[in-house]
C-alpha positions as CSV (number, residue, x, y, z in Angstrom):
1,X,33.1,7.7,-15.2
2,X,29.2,6.6,-15.4
3,X,27.8,3.8,-13.4
4,X,26.2,0.8,-15.8
5,X,22.7,0.6,-15.2
6,X,21.8,-2.9,-14.5
7,X,18.2,-4.9,-14.9
8,X,16.2,-3.5,-12.6
9,X,15.6,-7.1,-11.0
10,X,17.9,-9.6,-10.2
11,X,17.7,-13.6,-9.0
12,X,18.2,-15.1,-5.8
13,X,20.8,-17.3,-7.5
14,X,22.5,-14.2,-9.0
15,X,22.5,-12.6,-5.6
16,X,24.2,-15.4,-3.6
17,X,27.0,-15.5,-6.4
18,X,27.6,-11.7,-5.8
19,X,27.7,-11.8,-2.1
20,X,30.7,-14.1,-2.0
21,X,32.4,-12.3,-5.3
22,X,35.8,-10.4,-4.3
23,X,33.3,-6.8,-5.0
24,X,30.2,-7.8,-3.1
25,X,27.2,-5.9,-3.6
26,X,25.5,-3.7,-0.4
27,X,22.2,-5.8,0.9
28,X,19.3,-3.8,2.1
29,X,16.5,-5.5,3.6
30,X,13.3,-2.9,3.6
31,X,10.9,-5.0,5.0
32,X,9.5,-3.7,8.5
33,X,11.4,-4.0,12.0
34,X,8.9,-7.3,13.1
35,X,10.1,-8.7,10.0
36,X,13.8,-8.2,10.5
37,X,13.8,-9.9,13.6
38,X,11.5,-13.2,12.3
39,X,14.5,-13.1,9.8
40,X,16.9,-11.8,7.5
41,X,19.9,-12.5,5.2
42,X,23.4,-12.3,6.6
43,X,25.0,-9.1,5.4
44,X,21.9,-7.4,5.2
45,X,21.5,-3.5,6.3
46,X,17.7,-2.5,7.3
47,X,16.2,0.4,5.8
48,X,11.9,-0.2,6.2
49,X,10.5,1.1,3.3
50,X,7.8,2.9,5.2
51,X,11.2,5.3,6.2
52,X,12.9,4.4,3.2
53,X,12.8,8.2,1.4
54,X,13.7,9.6,5.1
55,X,16.9,7.0,5.6
56,X,17.9,6.4,2.0
57,X,19.4,10.1,2.1
58,X,21.5,9.7,5.0
59,X,22.2,6.0,4.1
60,X,23.1,6.0,0.1
61,X,25.8,8.6,-0.6
62,X,27.7,6.8,-3.6
63,X,25.1,6.6,-6.7
64,X,27.4,4.3,-8.3
65,X,27.1,2.2,-5.6
66,X,25.3,-1.7,-6.6
67,X,22.8,-1.6,-4.4
68,X,20.5,-5.5,-3.7
69,X,17.2,-4.6,-2.3
70,X,14.9,-7.5,-1.0
71,X,11.8,-7.8,1.0
72,X,9.4,-10.8,1.7
73,X,8.6,-11.3,-2.2
74,X,9.8,-8.7,-4.2
75,X,7.2,-5.9,-4.4
76,X,8.1,-3.8,-2.1
77,X,12.3,-4.1,-3.2
78,X,11.4,-3.3,-6.6
79,X,9.3,0.3,-5.7
80,X,12.9,0.9,-3.5
81,X,14.7,0.0,-6.5
82,X,13.0,2.0,-8.5
83,X,12.8,5.0,-6.0
84,X,16.4,4.7,-5.7
85,X,17.0,5.0,-9.7
86,X,14.6,7.7,-9.9
87,X,17.1,9.5,-7.2
88,X,19.9,8.8,-9.8
89,X,21.2,5.2,-8.2
90,X,21.7,3.4,-11.6
91,X,23.1,0.1,-10.2
92,X,19.9,-0.5,-7.3
93,X,18.1,-3.8,-8.1
94,X,15.4,-5.8,-6.7
95,X,16.1,-9.4,-5.7
96,X,13.1,-11.2,-7.3
97,X,11.3,-13.7,-4.7
98,X,13.0,-11.7,-1.9
99,X,13.6,-13.5,1.5
100,X,10.6,-16.1,1.0
101,X,12.2,-17.5,-2.9
102,X,16.1,-17.3,-0.9
103,X,15.2,-19.9,1.9
104,X,13.8,-22.3,-0.8
105,X,16.7,-21.7,-2.7
106,X,19.9,-20.9,-1.3
107,X,19.8,-20.8,2.6
108,X,16.6,-23.2,4.2
109,X,18.1,-22.0,7.3
110,X,16.3,-18.7,6.9
111,X,13.0,-18.9,8.4
112,X,9.7,-18.7,6.3
113,X,6.9,-16.7,7.2
């Protein structure tokens, strides 16, 4: 069975709903280690964009898995999601607005920087 391709970008509101669903996506933070230590979204896994290609080969092994990638504002995560799609992960999405918009609209306890 072929995985259904999703839009490249998704909203912070949609991610919030998906994370509370019975089958949540895997949440991937592609910021760098220093940013990760400033703040993060609960349940996220760190896969820094600077090492993404190298780490992804070992960390992502199921092409039909739903992956939502975020960064600070959404540019790096879009690059990561596009790269994953080129590797056959059709259900990879970038969270538009990144952790900054997440903090603004979803969880104000997440520090902004």
